[in-house]
A tleap script that builds the chain and sets N, CA, C and O, in Angstrom:
source leaprc.protein.ff14SB
mol = sequence {
  NMET GLU GLU LYS PRO VAL MET ALA ARG THR
  PRO THR LEU SER ILE GLU THR ALA SER ILE
  GLY MET LEU LYS THR VAL TYR ARG LEU ILE
  VAL ALA ALA ALA ASN GLU MET ASP ALA ILE
  ARG LEU TRP CSER
}
set mol.1.N position { -5.655 32.379 1.374 }
set mol.1.CA position { -5.930 30.966 1.646 }
set mol.1.C position { -5.697 30.120 0.380 }
set mol.1.O position { -5.466 28.914 0.475 }
set mol.2.N position { -5.759 30.750 -0.795 }
set mol.2.CA position { -5.593 29.973 -2.029 }
set mol.2.C position { -4.140 29.655 -2.322 }
set mol.2.O position { -3.851 28.742 -3.096 }
set mol.3.N position { -3.218 30.394 -1.716 }
set mol.3.CA position { -1.797 30.154 -2.009 }
set mol.3.C position { -1.246 28.938 -1.265 }
set mol.3.O position { -0.267 28.334 -1.704 }
set mol.4.N position { -1.863 28.578 -0.150 }
set mol.4.CA position { -1.348 27.453 0.633 }
set mol.4.C position { -1.417 26.122 -0.123 }
set mol.4.O position { -0.441 25.372 -0.092 }
set mol.5.N position { -2.523 25.795 -0.799 }
set mol.5.CA position { -2.559 24.533 -1.568 }
set mol.5.C position { -1.465 24.495 -2.632 }
set mol.5.O position { -0.874 23.443 -2.875 }
set mol.6.N position { -1.194 25.636 -3.268 }
set mol.6.CA position { -0.154 25.672 -4.302 }
set mol.6.C position { 1.197 25.343 -3.680 }
set mol.6.O position { 1.979 24.590 -4.259 }
set mol.7.N position { 1.474 25.896 -2.516 }
set mol.7.CA position { 2.746 25.623 -1.839 }
set mol.7.C position { 2.811 24.152 -1.438 }
set mol.7.O position { 3.884 23.549 -1.442 }
set mol.8.N position { 1.663 23.579 -1.094 }
set mol.8.CA position { 1.648 22.166 -0.683 }
set mol.8.C position { 1.863 21.262 -1.883 }
set mol.8.O position { 2.394 20.160 -1.744 }
set mol.9.N position { 1.454 21.719 -3.060 }
set mol.9.CA position { 1.606 20.886 -4.251 }
set mol.9.C position { 3.041 20.893 -4.765 }
set mol.9.O position { 3.480 19.921 -5.379 }
set mol.10.N position { 3.768 21.964 -4.525 }
set mol.10.CA position { 5.122 22.077 -5.074 }
set mol.10.C position { 6.030 20.925 -4.625 }
set mol.10.O position { 6.705 20.339 -5.471 }
set mol.11.N position { 6.077 20.570 -3.324 }
set mol.11.CA position { 6.954 19.456 -2.913 }
set mol.11.C position { 6.552 18.143 -3.579 }
set mol.11.O position { 7.418 17.353 -3.955 }
set mol.12.N position { 5.259 17.901 -3.729 }
set mol.12.CA position { 4.818 16.638 -4.335 }
set mol.12.C position { 5.250 16.584 -5.791 }
set mol.12.O position { 5.646 15.529 -6.285 }
set mol.13.N position { 5.175 17.712 -6.478 }
set mol.13.CA position { 5.604 17.741 -7.883 }
set mol.13.C position { 7.087 17.448 -7.975 }
set mol.13.O position { 7.519 16.711 -8.861 }
set mol.14.N position { 7.881 18.021 -7.063 }
set mol.14.CA position { 9.326 17.786 -7.104 }
set mol.14.C position { 9.622 16.321 -6.801 }
set mol.14.O position { 10.532 15.736 -7.388 }
set mol.15.N position { 8.856 15.728 -5.888 }
set mol.15.CA position { 9.060 14.306 -5.560 }
set mol.15.C position { 8.708 13.446 -6.773 }
set mol.15.O position { 9.405 12.477 -7.075 }
set mol.16.N position { 7.634 13.800 -7.459 }
set mol.16.CA position { 7.237 13.031 -8.646 }
set mol.16.C position { 8.303 13.160 -9.724 }
set mol.16.O position { 8.633 12.179 -10.391 }
set mol.17.N position { 8.844 14.361 -9.899 }
set mol.17.CA position { 9.892 14.564 -10.900 }
set mol.17.C position { 11.124 13.748 -10.539 }
set mol.17.O position { 11.746 13.139 -11.410 }
set mol.18.N position { 11.479 13.734 -9.255 }
set mol.18.CA position { 12.656 12.969 -8.824 }
set mol.18.C position { 12.420 11.479 -9.039 }
set mol.18.O position { 13.321 10.764 -9.476 }
set mol.19.N position { 11.212 11.009 -8.734 }
set mol.19.CA position { 10.917 9.579 -8.911 }
set mol.19.C position { 10.972 9.218 -10.387 }
set mol.19.O position { 11.452 8.142 -10.741 }
set mol.20.N position { 10.488 10.106 -11.255 }
set mol.20.CA position { 10.549 9.836 -12.696 }
set mol.20.C position { 12.009 9.788 -13.133 }
set mol.20.O position { 12.383 8.948 -13.951 }
set mol.21.N position { 12.830 10.677 -12.599 }
set mol.21.CA position { 14.257 10.661 -12.937 }
set mol.21.C position { 14.901 9.362 -12.489 }
set mol.21.O position { 15.731 8.796 -13.201 }
set mol.22.N position { 14.519 8.886 -11.304 }
set mol.22.CA position { 15.074 7.621 -10.816 }
set mol.22.C position { 14.636 6.475 -11.714 }
set mol.22.O position { 15.438 5.597 -12.030 }
set mol.23.N position { 13.384 6.472 -12.127 }
set mol.23.CA position { 12.898 5.398 -13.004 }
set mol.23.C position { 13.657 5.407 -14.327 }
set mol.23.O position { 13.999 4.351 -14.860 }
set mol.24.N position { 13.919 6.605 -14.854 }
set mol.24.CA position { 14.663 6.695 -16.112 }
set mol.24.C position { 16.074 6.159 -15.923 }
set mol.24.O position { 16.597 5.459 -16.789 }
set mol.25.N position { 16.697 6.491 -14.779 }
set mol.25.CA position { 18.055 6.016 -14.516 }
set mol.25.C position { 18.075 4.497 -14.403 }
set mol.25.O position { 18.946 3.840 -14.974 }
set mol.26.N position { 17.112 3.934 -13.662 }
set mol.26.CA position { 17.044 2.476 -13.504 }
set mol.26.C position { 16.808 1.818 -14.866 }
set mol.26.O position { 17.406 0.789 -15.180 }
set mol.27.N position { 15.928 2.425 -15.668 }
set mol.27.CA position { 15.631 1.859 -16.997 }
set mol.27.C position { 16.897 1.841 -17.852 }
set mol.27.O position { 17.168 0.863 -18.549 }
set mol.28.N position { 17.674 2.931 -17.797 }
set mol.28.CA position { 18.912 2.989 -18.577 }
set mol.28.C position { 19.885 1.917 -18.111 }
set mol.28.O position { 20.557 1.286 -18.928 }
set mol.29.N position { 19.965 1.705 -16.779 }
set mol.29.CA position { 20.869 0.677 -16.254 }
set mol.29.C position { 20.430 -0.702 -16.730 }
set mol.29.O position { 21.264 -1.526 -17.105 }
set mol.30.N position { 19.126 -0.956 -16.717 }
set mol.30.CA position { 18.618 -2.266 -17.163 }
set mol.30.C position { 18.914 -2.464 -18.643 }
set mol.30.O position { 19.345 -3.543 -19.051 }
set mol.31.N position { 18.686 -1.427 -19.455 }
set mol.31.CA position { 18.949 -1.529 -20.893 }
set mol.31.C position { 20.440 -1.777 -21.123 }
set mol.31.O position { 20.810 -2.609 -21.951 }
set mol.32.N position { 21.290 -1.062 -20.396 }
set mol.32.CA position { 22.738 -1.244 -20.553 }
set mol.32.C position { 23.131 -2.659 -20.156 }
set mol.32.O position { 23.946 -3.285 -20.833 }
set mol.33.N position { 22.565 -3.171 -19.073 }
set mol.33.CA position { 22.886 -4.530 -18.629 }
set mol.33.C position { 22.409 -5.547 -19.667 }
set mol.33.O position { 23.102 -6.525 -19.944 }
set mol.34.N position { 21.230 -5.317 -20.238 }
set mol.34.CA position { 20.702 -6.235 -21.248 }
set mol.34.C position { 21.605 -6.219 -22.480 }
set mol.34.O position { 21.880 -7.267 -23.065 }
set mol.35.N position { 22.059 -5.041 -22.869 }
set mol.35.CA position { 22.947 -4.951 -24.027 }
set mol.35.C position { 24.257 -5.689 -23.758 }
set mol.35.O position { 24.794 -6.345 -24.651 }
set mol.36.N position { 24.775 -5.585 -22.530 }
set mol.36.CA position { 26.018 -6.280 -22.185 }
set mol.36.C position { 25.808 -7.789 -22.231 }
set mol.36.O position { 26.670 -8.526 -22.708 }
set mol.37.N position { 24.652 -8.249 -21.732 }
set mol.37.CA position { 24.365 -9.686 -21.757 }
set mol.37.C position { 24.278 -10.173 -23.200 }
set mol.37.O position { 24.793 -11.244 -23.522 }
set mol.38.N position { 23.635 -9.401 -24.070 }
set mol.38.CA position { 23.534 -9.787 -25.484 }
set mol.38.C position { 24.925 -9.847 -26.102 }
set mol.38.O position { 25.214 -10.747 -26.891 }
set mol.39.N position { 25.786 -8.898 -25.752 }
set mol.39.CA position { 27.139 -8.887 -26.307 }
set mol.39.C position { 27.904 -10.128 -25.840 }
set mol.39.O position { 28.636 -10.738 -26.619 }
set mol.40.N position { 27.733 -10.502 -24.564 }
set mol.40.CA position { 28.421 -11.687 -24.043 }
set mol.40.C position { 27.912 -12.935 -24.770 }
set mol.40.O position { 28.698 -13.827 -25.089 }
set mol.41.N position { 26.606 -13.001 -25.034 }
set mol.41.CA position { 26.045 -14.168 -25.736 }
set mol.41.C position { 26.601 -14.246 -27.154 }
set mol.41.O position { 26.875 -15.338 -27.653 }
set mol.42.N position { 26.767 -13.109 -27.801 }
set mol.42.CA position { 27.295 -13.107 -29.168 }
set mol.42.C position { 28.757 -13.570 -29.173 }
set mol.42.O position { 29.179 -14.300 -30.071 }
set mol.43.N position { 29.524 -13.142 -28.167 }
set mol.43.CA position { 30.943 -13.516 -28.131 }
set mol.43.C position { 31.126 -14.990 -27.772 }
set mol.43.O position { 32.036 -15.649 -28.275 }
set mol.44.N position { 30.255 -15.502 -26.897 }
set mol.44.CA position { 30.418 -16.896 -26.466 }
set mol.44.C position { 29.903 -17.896 -27.496 }
set mol.44.O position { 29.973 -19.105 -27.272 }
savepdb mol mol.pdb
quit
């Protein structure tokens, strides 16, 4: 009976890891976009 909770926790951990990966990807995209905007401001 003790193994079932562990199996139930595994999918949630994988979902949390995937969500953290998505947040990191979005953060990188935002940083890249901000850097591009700064570069455009410097050129203009």
